[in-house]
N, C-alpha and C positions, 0 to 999 in steps of 0.2 A: 872401353872396359866395362863389363857388365856391372860390377859393383858401383862404379861411379854413376852409371845411368840410374841405378836404383837407390842410391844414397839420398838422404834428405837434402833438398836443394840448398838450405842454409848452411849445410856442413858438407865438406868434401870427404873423400876417402882419406883416412889418416892412419899413420902407423901408430900403434900403441906402444907406449914406453915399456921396456922390459922384454919385448919379443918382436920378432920380425913380422912384417905383414904377410909374407909368403915363406913357408918353411916346410921341410920334410918332417913328418911326424915320426920320431924314433922312440920317444918315451912319452908317457902320459903328461898332459899339460893342464894347468888350471889358469884361466884367463880372466882378468878383470877388464871389461870393455866399457867405455863411456858411450853414450848415445852417438851413433854415426861412425864409431870406430869399427874396423874390420880385421879379420885374421883369416888366413887360408893355409891349408896344408895338403900335400899329396897323400892320399890315403894309402896305407900299406896293402899288400897283396890280399889280405882277408877282409879289408874294409876298415871303417872307422866308426866309432861310437861317440856322439856328441850329446852331452847332457846340459841343459840350461838349469842352473842352480838358482839364479835370481834374475829378474827382469824378463826381457823378451828379445829374441834374435830372429833374423831372417837367415835361412840356410839354403844353399844351392850346391848341387853336385854336378861336376862335369859329366855330360852325356845323359843326364836325367832332365827331361823336359818339364818337370814339376818342381817349383820352389816350395820351401817348407817354413812355417813359422813355429818357433818353439817358445813356450812360456815356462816360467819357473816350475820345475818338477818334471818336465817332459824330456824325452830322449829320442834321438834319431840315430838309426844305424844304417850305414851304407854297407853293402855286401861285396863291393868290388873296388878295384883301384880307380883312381880319378881324383882330381882336385876337389876338395870340399872348402867352400867359402862361407864364412859366418860374418854377419854385420849386426851390431847391436841396434835394436829399435828403441831401446831405453837402456839405462845403465844395467849391465848384466855381468853375471859370473857364469862362465862356461867351462866345463871339463871335457877334454877329448882324449881318447885312448884308442889304440889299435884294437880291433875286434878280437884278434888272437890273444891279447893280454887279459881278457876278461875270464873269470872263472867259469867253468862249464858245469 
């Protein structure tokens, strides 16, 4: 599994209390992730927007050959469907919402 290969060696991929490791994103979510914890969701039709509010995270999108690092204040937007996976590189707060839910 990709996340396990890239997770810190001293910590494995762990489920975070309060939400599932893998879920379909239906409504906006706010996540508190400890270092090494991960979350993923299937992006809706119009894509997914992930904002790192605190800490730093590694983010990858199914079908995208490039990984992304977000630090506090940075945002990533995927424009298509596909699984988006996020792993905390340090304790982090992350917000995720469907791109279609954002004001235009």
